[in-house]
N, CA, C, O and the ligand as a Tripos MOL2 file, in Angstrom:
@<TRIPOS>MOLECULE
protein
  241   239    61     0     0
PROTEIN
NO_CHARGES

@<TRIPOS>ATOM
      1 N           1.1320    0.7420   20.3710 N.3       1 MET1
      2 CA          1.1870    0.0250   19.2330 C.3       1 MET1
      3 C           1.6080    1.0400   17.9080 C.2       1 MET1
      4 O           1.2610    2.1820   17.6070 O.2       1 MET1
      5 N           2.3740    0.2130   17.3800 N.am      2 SER2
      6 CA          2.9130    0.9960   16.0110 C.3       2 SER2
      7 C           1.9700    1.0700   14.8440 C.2       2 SER2
      8 O           1.0870    0.2290   14.6740 O.2       2 SER2
      9 N           2.1630    2.0480   14.0790 N.am      3 GLU3
     10 CA          1.2170    1.7490   12.9650 C.3       3 GLU3
     11 C           2.0360    2.2150   11.7050 C.2       3 GLU3
     12 O           3.0760    2.8590   11.8400 O.2       3 GLU3
     13 N           1.5350    1.8680   10.4840 N.am      4 VAL4
     14 CA          2.2470    2.0850    9.3140 C.3       4 VAL4
     15 C           1.2660    2.9240    8.4860 C.2       4 VAL4
     16 O           0.0520    2.9340    8.6860 O.2       4 VAL4
     17 N           1.8340    3.5540    7.6370 N.am      5 SER5
     18 CA          0.8990    4.2730    6.5630 C.3       5 SER5
     19 C           1.5970    3.6050    5.1860 C.2       5 SER5
     20 O           2.6650    2.9920    5.1580 O.2       5 SER5
     21 N           0.7560    3.8720    4.1160 N.am      6 LEU6
     22 CA          0.9090    3.6260    2.9440 C.3       6 LEU6
     23 C           0.0240    4.4630    1.9430 C.2       6 LEU6
     24 O          -1.1870    4.6470    2.0690 O.2       6 LEU6
     25 N           0.9800    5.0340    0.7280 N.am      7 ALA7
     26 CA          0.0740    6.0320    0.1360 C.3       7 ALA7
     27 C           0.4270    5.6840   -1.4120 C.2       7 ALA7
     28 O           1.5880    5.4610   -1.7540 O.2       7 ALA7
     29 N          -0.4930    5.6590   -2.1780 N.am      8 CYS8
     30 CA         -0.3270    5.4060   -3.5870 C.3       8 CYS8
     31 C           0.8940    6.2830   -4.0950 C.2       8 CYS8
     32 O           1.7870    5.8320   -4.8120 O.2       8 CYS8
     33 N           0.8160    7.7530   -3.5810 N.am      9 ARG9
     34 CA          1.8830    8.5500   -4.1990 C.3       9 ARG9
     35 C           3.1910    7.9410   -3.9280 C.2       9 ARG9
     36 O           3.9870    7.9840   -4.8660 O.2       9 ARG9
     37 N           3.5890    7.3650   -2.8060 N.am     10 SER10
     38 CA          4.8710    6.8810   -2.5730 C.3      10 SER10
     39 C           5.1150    5.7760   -3.4620 C.2      10 SER10
     40 O           6.3100    5.5060   -3.5880 O.2      10 SER10
     41 N           4.2050    4.9720   -4.1940 N.am     11 LEU11
     42 CA          4.6340    4.0400   -5.1300 C.3      11 LEU11
     43 C           4.6260    4.7470   -6.5980 C.2      11 LEU11
     44 O           4.7020    4.0610   -7.6180 O.2      11 LEU11
     45 N           4.5460    5.9140   -6.6260 N.am     12 GLY12
     46 CA          4.7850    6.4740   -7.9980 C.3      12 GLY12
     47 C           3.4350    6.6670   -8.7260 C.2      12 GLY12
     48 O           3.3670    7.1510   -9.8560 O.2      12 GLY12
     49 N           2.2680    6.2230   -7.9430 N.am     13 LEU13
     50 CA          0.8880    6.6760   -8.5880 C.3      13 LEU13
     51 C           0.4630    7.8480   -8.5650 C.2      13 LEU13
     52 O           0.7620    8.4620   -7.5410 O.2      13 LEU13
     53 N          -0.2130    8.4740   -9.4240 N.am     14 ASN14
     54 CA         -0.6750    9.6540   -9.3350 C.3      14 ASN14
     55 C          -2.1280    9.6960   -8.7490 C.2      14 ASN14
     56 O          -3.1390    9.7570   -9.4490 O.2      14 ASN14
     57 N          -2.1100    9.6540   -7.3410 N.am     15 CYS15
     58 CA         -3.4770    9.0540   -6.6940 C.3      15 CYS15
     59 C          -3.3900    9.8190   -5.3580 C.2      15 CYS15
     60 O          -2.3020   10.1430   -4.8810 O.2      15 CYS15
     61 N          -4.4390   10.0670   -4.8350 N.am     16 GLU16
     62 CA         -4.3500   10.6360   -3.4550 C.3      16 GLU16
     63 C          -4.6950    9.6710   -2.2050 C.2      16 GLU16
     64 O          -4.8540   10.0330   -1.0390 O.2      16 GLU16
     65 N          -4.7710    8.4250   -2.6950 N.am     17 TRP17
     66 CA         -5.3420    7.3940   -1.7090 C.3      17 TRP17
     67 C          -4.0900    7.1060   -0.8550 C.2      17 TRP17
     68 O          -2.9970    7.0240   -1.4140 O.2      17 TRP17
     69 N          -4.2260    6.9290    0.6650 N.am     18 ALA18
     70 CA         -3.4690    6.3740    1.5980 C.3      18 ALA18
     71 C          -4.1440    5.6770    2.5760 C.2      18 ALA18
     72 O          -5.3750    5.6810    2.6230 O.2      18 ALA18
     73 N          -3.4490    5.0750    3.3680 N.am     19 THR19
     74 CA         -4.0430    4.1280    4.4110 C.3      19 THR19
     75 C          -3.2500    4.0110    5.5870 C.2      19 THR19
     76 O          -2.0320    4.1250    5.4490 O.2      19 THR19
     77 N          -3.8270    3.7570    6.9700 N.am     20 HIS20
     78 CA         -3.1730    3.4290    7.8030 C.3      20 HIS20
     79 C          -3.4160    2.1500    8.2700 C.2      20 HIS20
     80 O          -4.5680    1.7450    8.1160 O.2      20 HIS20
     81 N          -2.6480    1.4400    8.7820 N.am     21 ALA21
     82 CA         -2.7350   -0.1430    9.2100 C.3      21 ALA21
     83 C          -2.0240   -0.5320   10.4850 C.2      21 ALA21
     84 O          -1.3460    0.2970   11.0910 O.2      21 ALA21
     85 N          -2.1370   -1.5280   10.8190 N.am     22 SER22
     86 CA         -1.4420   -1.9990   12.1200 C.3      22 SER22
     87 C          -0.0030   -2.6630   11.7280 C.2      22 SER22
     88 O           0.9670   -2.5780   12.4810 O.2      22 SER22
     89 N           0.0250   -3.2140   10.6920 N.am     23 SER23
     90 CA          1.4980   -3.7000   10.2660 C.3      23 SER23
     91 C           1.6190   -3.6300    8.7480 C.2      23 SER23
     92 O           0.5790   -3.4050    8.1290 O.2      23 SER23
     93 N           2.6670   -3.7800    8.1200 N.am     24 PRO24
     94 CA          3.0990   -3.6370    6.9860 C.3      24 PRO24
     95 C           2.1840   -4.5880    6.0030 C.2      24 PRO24
     96 O           1.5690   -4.0750    5.0680 O.2      24 PRO24
     97 N           2.1300   -5.9040    6.2460 N.am     25 PRO25
     98 CA          1.1460   -6.5080    5.5270 C.3      25 PRO25
     99 C          -0.2230   -6.2260    5.6080 C.2      25 PRO25
    100 O          -0.9470   -6.5390    4.6640 O.2      25 PRO25
    101 N          -0.6410   -5.7220    6.5210 N.am     26 ALA26
    102 CA         -2.1050   -5.1620    6.4100 C.3      26 ALA26
    103 C          -2.1810   -3.9780    5.6650 C.2      26 ALA26
    104 O          -3.2800   -3.7110    5.1810 O.2      26 ALA26
    105 N          -1.2130   -3.1860    5.4650 N.am     27 ALA27
    106 CA         -1.2190   -2.0200    4.6900 C.3      27 ALA27
    107 C          -1.2920   -2.4180    3.1580 C.2      27 ALA27
    108 O          -2.0260   -1.9040    2.3140 O.2      27 ALA27
    109 N          -0.3310   -3.4940    2.9650 N.am     28 VAL28
    110 CA         -0.2120   -4.0800    1.5970 C.3      28 VAL28
    111 C          -1.6610   -4.5250    1.2010 C.2      28 VAL28
    112 O          -2.2500   -4.0290    0.2410 O.2      28 VAL28
    113 N          -2.1440   -5.4070    1.9320 N.am     29 ALA29
    114 CA         -3.5520   -5.8850    1.5950 C.3      29 ALA29
    115 C          -4.5020   -4.9800    1.3080 C.2      29 ALA29
    116 O          -5.2120   -5.0980    0.3090 O.2      29 ALA29
    117 N          -4.6360   -3.7210    2.3830 N.am     30 GLN30
    118 CA         -5.4230   -2.6370    1.9000 C.3      30 GLN30
    119 C          -5.3000   -1.9980    0.6060 C.2      30 GLN30
    120 O          -6.1680   -1.4480   -0.0730 O.2      30 GLN30
    121 N          -3.8590   -2.1970    0.3520 N.am     31 PHE31
    122 CA         -3.2780   -1.1500   -0.9470 C.3      31 PHE31
    123 C          -4.1340   -2.3610   -2.0780 C.2      31 PHE31
    124 O          -5.0030   -1.9530   -2.8480 O.2      31 PHE31
    125 N          -3.7810   -3.6750   -2.0310 N.am     32 ALA32
    126 CA         -4.0990   -4.5380   -2.9160 C.3      32 ALA32
    127 C          -5.7100   -4.2530   -3.3480 C.2      32 ALA32
    128 O          -6.1290   -4.2240   -4.5050 O.2      32 ALA32
    129 N          -6.3610   -4.0870   -2.3380 N.am     33 GLN33
    130 CA         -7.8630   -3.9530   -2.3520 C.3      33 GLN33
    131 C          -8.1980   -2.5670   -3.1730 C.2      33 GLN33
    132 O          -9.1600   -2.5330   -3.9400 O.2      33 GLN33
    133 N          -7.4230   -1.5290   -2.9840 N.am     34 HIS34
    134 CA         -7.7270   -0.3160   -3.5870 C.3      34 HIS34
    135 C          -7.1580   -0.4030   -4.9290 C.2      34 HIS34
    136 O          -7.7220    0.1790   -5.8550 O.2      34 HIS34
    137 N          -5.8680   -1.2190   -5.1570 N.am     35 ALA35
    138 CA         -5.4860   -1.1540   -6.5430 C.3      35 ALA35
    139 C          -6.2920   -1.8470   -7.4750 C.2      35 ALA35
    140 O          -6.2170   -1.5600   -8.6700 O.2      35 ALA35
    141 N          -7.2310   -2.9320   -6.9660 N.am     36 LYS36
    142 CA         -7.9850   -3.8290   -7.7910 C.3      36 LYS36
    143 C          -9.0380   -2.7700   -8.4190 C.2      36 LYS36
    144 O          -9.2900   -2.6490   -9.6180 O.2      36 LYS36
    145 N          -9.5820   -2.0490   -7.3800 N.am     37 CYS37
    146 CA        -10.8440   -1.1980   -7.8090 C.3      37 CYS37
    147 C         -10.3580    0.0840   -8.6550 C.2      37 CYS37
    148 O         -10.9640    0.5030   -9.6410 O.2      37 CYS37
    149 N          -9.1440    0.6620   -8.1140 N.am     38 ALA38
    150 CA         -9.0830    2.1370   -8.7170 C.3      38 ALA38
    151 C          -8.0280    2.0550   -9.9890 C.2      38 ALA38
    152 O          -8.0680    2.7630  -10.9960 O.2      38 ALA38
    153 N          -7.0830    1.0220   -9.6920 N.am     39 HIS39
    154 CA         -5.9310    1.0730  -10.8520 C.3      39 HIS39
    155 C          -6.0590   -0.1860  -11.6920 C.2      39 HIS39
    156 O          -5.1680   -0.4720  -12.4910 O.2      39 HIS39
    157 N          -7.2650   -1.0400  -11.5210 N.am     40 LYS40
    158 CA         -7.2950   -2.1120  -12.5140 C.3      40 LYS40
    159 C          -6.2100   -3.1250  -12.4530 C.2      40 LYS40
    160 O          -5.8200   -3.7340  -13.4490 O.2      40 LYS40
    161 N          -5.6840   -3.3030  -11.1350 N.am     41 MET41
    162 CA         -4.6900   -4.3850  -11.0820 C.3      41 MET41
    163 C          -5.3210   -5.5490  -10.0280 C.2      41 MET41
    164 O          -5.2770   -5.5350   -8.7970 O.2      41 MET41
    165 N          -5.9340   -6.5790  -10.9410 N.am     42 PRO42
    166 CA         -6.5330   -7.5510  -10.1830 C.3      42 PRO42
    167 C          -5.7570   -8.3130   -9.1570 C.2      42 PRO42
    168 O          -6.3620   -8.8420   -8.2250 O.2      42 PRO42
    169 N          -4.4220   -8.4080   -9.2680 N.am     43 GLU43
    170 CA         -3.5520   -9.0460   -8.5400 C.3      43 GLU43
    171 C          -2.2600   -8.1160   -8.6110 C.2      43 GLU43
    172 O          -1.8080   -7.6420   -9.6540 O.2      43 GLU43
    173 N          -1.7020   -7.9200   -7.2440 N.am     44 LEU44
    174 CA         -0.4070   -7.2390   -7.2930 C.3      44 LEU44
    175 C           0.7930   -8.4660   -7.7260 C.2      44 LEU44
    176 O           0.8610   -9.6300   -7.3310 O.2      44 LEU44
    177 N           1.6180   -7.7750   -8.6130 N.am     45 ASP45
    178 CA          2.8620   -8.9200   -8.7580 C.3      45 ASP45
    179 C           3.7850   -8.6630   -7.6790 C.2      45 ASP45
    180 O           3.7830   -7.7350   -6.8690 O.2      45 ASP45
    181 N           4.6400   -9.7200   -7.8130 N.am     46 ALA46
    182 CA          5.6780   -9.7090   -6.4740 C.3      46 ALA46
    183 C           6.5300   -8.4480   -6.4900 C.2      46 ALA46
    184 O           6.8330   -7.9110   -5.4250 O.2      46 ALA46
    185 N           6.9220   -7.9640   -7.6440 N.am     47 ALA47
    186 CA          7.5780   -6.6190   -7.5450 C.3      47 ALA47
    187 C           6.8980   -5.5630   -6.7260 C.2      47 ALA47
    188 O           7.5110   -4.8800   -5.9050 O.2      47 ALA47
    189 N           5.5240   -5.4370   -6.9860 N.am     48 THR48
    190 CA          4.7150   -4.3610   -6.7660 C.3      48 THR48
    191 C           4.4730   -4.5550   -5.1970 C.2      48 THR48
    192 O           4.5630   -3.6160   -4.4060 O.2      48 THR48
    193 N           4.1650   -5.8380   -4.8320 N.am     49 GLN49
    194 CA          4.0350   -6.2050   -3.4150 C.3      49 GLN49
    195 C           5.2310   -5.7990   -2.6690 C.2      49 GLN49
    196 O           5.0620   -5.1570   -1.6330 O.2      49 GLN49
    197 N           6.3910   -6.0820   -3.0500 N.am     50 GLN50
    198 CA          7.5510   -5.6940   -2.4040 C.3      50 GLN50
    199 C           7.6780   -4.2190   -2.2170 C.2      50 GLN50
    200 O           8.0300   -3.7180   -1.1490 O.2      50 GLN50
    201 N           7.3270   -3.4200   -3.4790 N.am     51 ARG51
    202 CA          7.4830   -2.0760   -3.3660 C.3      51 ARG51
    203 C           6.4900   -1.5010   -2.3580 C.2      51 ARG51
    204 O           6.7810   -0.6060   -1.5650 O.2      51 ARG51
    205 N           5.3400   -2.0630   -2.4490 N.am     52 ALA52
    206 CA          4.5210   -1.8540   -1.5430 C.3      52 ALA52
    207 C           4.8090   -1.8850    0.1110 C.2      52 ALA52
    208 O           4.5730   -0.9500    0.8760 O.2      52 ALA52
    209 N           5.3240   -3.0650    0.4410 N.am     53 ALA53
    210 CA          5.7830   -3.4270    1.6810 C.3      53 ALA53
    211 C           6.9240   -2.4290    2.1320 C.2      53 ALA53
    212 O           6.9630   -1.9510    3.2660 O.2      53 ALA53
    213 N           7.9070   -2.1410    1.0800 N.am     54 ALA54
    214 CA          9.0800   -1.1880    1.4110 C.3      54 ALA54
    215 C           8.6290   -0.1080    1.5450 C.2      54 ALA54
    216 O           9.3670    0.5350    2.2910 O.2      54 ALA54
    217 N           7.4880    0.6650    1.0970 N.am     55 SER55
    218 CA          6.9730    1.9400    1.0660 C.3      55 SER55
    219 C           6.2310    2.2690    2.3620 C.2      55 SER55
    220 O           6.2110    3.4150    2.8100 O.2      55 SER55
    221 N           5.5650    1.1420    3.0080 N.am     56 ALA56
    222 CA          4.8680    1.1110    4.1100 C.3      56 ALA56
    223 C           5.8100    1.7490    5.3510 C.2      56 ALA56
    224 O           6.7550    1.1300    5.8410 O.2      56 ALA56
    225 N           5.3850    3.1050    5.7790 N.am     57 ARG57
    226 CA          6.2850    3.5820    6.6940 C.3      57 ARG57
    227 C           5.6980    3.2450    8.0590 C.2      57 ARG57
    228 O           4.4830    3.1370    8.2270 O.2      57 ARG57
    229 N           6.6200    3.0760    9.0560 N.am     58 LEU58
    230 CA          6.1440    3.0290   10.2780 C.3      58 LEU58
    231 C           6.1230    4.4960   11.0380 C.2      58 LEU58
    232 O           6.9860    5.3740   11.0610 O.2      58 LEU58
    233 N           5.0030    4.4450   11.5630 N.am     59 LEU59
    234 CA          4.6940    5.6420   12.3240 C.3      59 LEU59
    235 C           5.1290    5.4110   13.8500 C.2      59 LEU59
    236 O           5.0850    4.2880   14.3510 O.2      59 LEU59
    237 N           5.5270    6.4750   14.5160 N.am     60 ALA60
    238 CA          5.8160    6.3010   15.8210 C.3      60 ALA60
    239 C           4.6050    6.2760   16.7380 C.2      60 ALA60
    240 O           4.7520    6.1230   17.9500 O.2      60 ALA60
    241 ZN         -4.5850    4.7290   -5.8400 Zn       61 ZN61
@<TRIPOS>BOND
     1     1     2 1
     2     2     3 1
     3     3     4 2
     4     3     5 am
     5     5     6 1
     6     6     7 1
     7     7     8 2
     8     7     9 am
     9     9    10 1
    10    10    11 1
    11    11    12 2
    12    11    13 am
    13    13    14 1
    14    14    15 1
    15    15    16 2
    16    15    17 am
    17    17    18 1
    18    18    19 1
    19    19    20 2
    20    19    21 am
    21    21    22 1
    22    22    23 1
    23    23    24 2
    24    23    25 am
    25    25    26 1
    26    26    27 1
    27    27    28 2
    28    27    29 am
    29    29    30 1
    30    30    31 1
    31    31    32 2
    32    31    33 am
    33    33    34 1
    34    34    35 1
    35    35    36 2
    36    35    37 am
    37    37    38 1
    38    38    39 1
    39    39    40 2
    40    39    41 am
    41    41    42 1
    42    42    43 1
    43    43    44 2
    44    43    45 am
    45    45    46 1
    46    46    47 1
    47    47    48 2
    48    47    49 am
    49    49    50 1
    50    50    51 1
    51    51    52 2
    52    51    53 am
    53    53    54 1
    54    54    55 1
    55    55    56 2
    56    55    57 am
    57    57    58 1
    58    58    59 1
    59    59    60 2
    60    59    61 am
    61    61    62 1
    62    62    63 1
    63    63    64 2
    64    63    65 am
    65    65    66 1
    66    66    67 1
    67    67    68 2
    68    67    69 am
    69    69    70 1
    70    70    71 1
    71    71    72 2
    72    71    73 am
    73    73    74 1
    74    74    75 1
    75    75    76 2
    76    75    77 am
    77    77    78 1
    78    78    79 1
    79    79    80 2
    80    79    81 am
    81    81    82 1
    82    82    83 1
    83    83    84 2
    84    83    85 am
    85    85    86 1
    86    86    87 1
    87    87    88 2
    88    87    89 am
    89    89    90 1
    90    90    91 1
    91    91    92 2
    92    91    93 am
    93    93    94 1
    94    94    95 1
    95    95    96 2
    96    95    97 am
    97    97    98 1
    98    98    99 1
    99    99   100 2
   100    99   101 am
   101   101   102 1
   102   102   103 1
   103   103   104 2
   104   103   105 am
   105   105   106 1
   106   106   107 1
   107   107   108 2
   108   107   109 am
   109   109   110 1
   110   110   111 1
   111   111   112 2
   112   111   113 am
   113   113   114 1
   114   114   115 1
   115   115   116 2
   116   115   117 am
   117   117   118 1
   118   118   119 1
   119   119   120 2
   120   119   121 am
   121   121   122 1
   122   122   123 1
   123   123   124 2
   124   123   125 am
   125   125   126 1
   126   126   127 1
   127   127   128 2
   128   127   129 am
   129   129   130 1
   130   130   131 1
   131   131   132 2
   132   131   133 am
   133   133   134 1
   134   134   135 1
   135   135   136 2
   136   135   137 am
   137   137   138 1
   138   138   139 1
   139   139   140 2
   140   139   141 am
   141   141   142 1
   142   142   143 1
   143   143   144 2
   144   143   145 am
   145   145   146 1
   146   146   147 1
   147   147   148 2
   148   147   149 am
   149   149   150 1
   150   150   151 1
   151   151   152 2
   152   151   153 am
   153   153   154 1
   154   154   155 1
   155   155   156 2
   156   155   157 am
   157   157   158 1
   158   158   159 1
   159   159   160 2
   160   159   161 am
   161   161   162 1
   162   162   163 1
   163   163   164 2
   164   163   165 am
   165   165   166 1
   166   166   167 1
   167   167   168 2
   168   167   169 am
   169   169   170 1
   170   170   171 1
   171   171   172 2
   172   171   173 am
   173   173   174 1
   174   174   175 1
   175   175   176 2
   176   175   177 am
   177   177   178 1
   178   178   179 1
   179   179   180 2
   180   179   181 am
   181   181   182 1
   182   182   183 1
   183   183   184 2
   184   183   185 am
   185   185   186 1
   186   186   187 1
   187   187   188 2
   188   187   189 am
   189   189   190 1
   190   190   191 1
   191   191   192 2
   192   191   193 am
   193   193   194 1
   194   194   195 1
   195   195   196 2
   196   195   197 am
   197   197   198 1
   198   198   199 1
   199   199   200 2
   200   199   201 am
   201   201   202 1
   202   202   203 1
   203   203   204 2
   204   203   205 am
   205   205   206 1
   206   206   207 1
   207   207   208 2
   208   207   209 am
   209   209   210 1
   210   210   211 1
   211   211   212 2
   212   211   213 am
   213   213   214 1
   214   214   215 1
   215   215   216 2
   216   215   217 am
   217   217   218 1
   218   218   219 1
   219   219   220 2
   220   219   221 am
   221   221   222 1
   222   222   223 1
   223   223   224 2
   224   223   225 am
   225   225   226 1
   226   226   227 1
   227   227   228 2
   228   227   229 am
   229   229   230 1
   230   230   231 1
   231   231   232 2
   232   231   233 am
   233   233   234 1
   234   234   235 1
   235   235   236 2
   236   235   237 am
   237   237   238 1
   238   238   239 1
   239   239   240 2
@<TRIPOS>SUBSTRUCTURE
     1 MET1         2 RESIDUE 1 A MET
     2 SER2         6 RESIDUE 1 A SER
     3 GLU3        10 RESIDUE 1 A GLU
     4 VAL4        14 RESIDUE 1 A VAL
     5 SER5        18 RESIDUE 1 A SER
     6 LEU6        22 RESIDUE 1 A LEU
     7 ALA7        26 RESIDUE 1 A ALA
     8 CYS8        30 RESIDUE 1 A CYS
     9 ARG9        34 RESIDUE 1 A ARG
    10 SER10       38 RESIDUE 1 A SER
    11 LEU11       42 RESIDUE 1 A LEU
    12 GLY12       46 RESIDUE 1 A GLY
    13 LEU13       50 RESIDUE 1 A LEU
    14 ASN14       54 RESIDUE 1 A ASN
    15 CYS15       58 RESIDUE 1 A CYS
    16 GLU16       62 RESIDUE 1 A GLU
    17 TRP17       66 RESIDUE 1 A TRP
    18 ALA18       70 RESIDUE 1 A ALA
    19 THR19       74 RESIDUE 1 A THR
    20 HIS20       78 RESIDUE 1 A HIS
    21 ALA21       82 RESIDUE 1 A ALA
    22 SER22       86 RESIDUE 1 A SER
    23 SER23       90 RESIDUE 1 A SER
    24 PRO24       94 RESIDUE 1 A PRO
    25 PRO25       98 RESIDUE 1 A PRO
    26 ALA26      102 RESIDUE 1 A ALA
    27 ALA27      106 RESIDUE 1 A ALA
    28 VAL28      110 RESIDUE 1 A VAL
    29 ALA29      114 RESIDUE 1 A ALA
    30 GLN30      118 RESIDUE 1 A GLN
    31 PHE31      122 RESIDUE 1 A PHE
    32 ALA32      126 RESIDUE 1 A ALA
    33 GLN33      130 RESIDUE 1 A GLN
    34 HIS34      134 RESIDUE 1 A HIS
    35 ALA35      138 RESIDUE 1 A ALA
    36 LYS36      142 RESIDUE 1 A LYS
    37 CYS37      146 RESIDUE 1 A CYS
    38 ALA38      150 RESIDUE 1 A ALA
    39 HIS39      154 RESIDUE 1 A HIS
    40 LYS40      158 RESIDUE 1 A LYS
    41 MET41      162 RESIDUE 1 A MET
    42 PRO42      166 RESIDUE 1 A PRO
    43 GLU43      170 RESIDUE 1 A GLU
    44 LEU44      174 RESIDUE 1 A LEU
    45 ASP45      178 RESIDUE 1 A ASP
    46 ALA46      182 RESIDUE 1 A ALA
    47 ALA47      186 RESIDUE 1 A ALA
    48 THR48      190 RESIDUE 1 A THR
    49 GLN49      194 RESIDUE 1 A GLN
    50 GLN50      198 RESIDUE 1 A GLN
    51 ARG51      202 RESIDUE 1 A ARG
    52 ALA52      206 RESIDUE 1 A ALA
    53 ALA53      210 RESIDUE 1 A ALA
    54 ALA54      214 RESIDUE 1 A ALA
    55 SER55      218 RESIDUE 1 A SER
    56 ALA56      222 RESIDUE 1 A ALA
    57 ARG57      226 RESIDUE 1 A ARG
    58 LEU58      230 RESIDUE 1 A LEU
    59 LEU59      234 RESIDUE 1 A LEU
    60 ALA60      238 RESIDUE 1 A ALA
    61 ZN61       241 GROUP 0 **** ****
């Protein structure tokens, strides 16, 4: 099963947070949770969601 990783750093945030998830949407959902707590983004706007999804990297 493939996994994806997503890191704040790949979104241009100066933050060490990163996650692994089973799919890009799952990674984005985890990022949304983290962004709410750590970056005071109660909701991701569409552009940020798209950037997060694009930044979620498939791992072999
Ligand atoms: Zn972060």
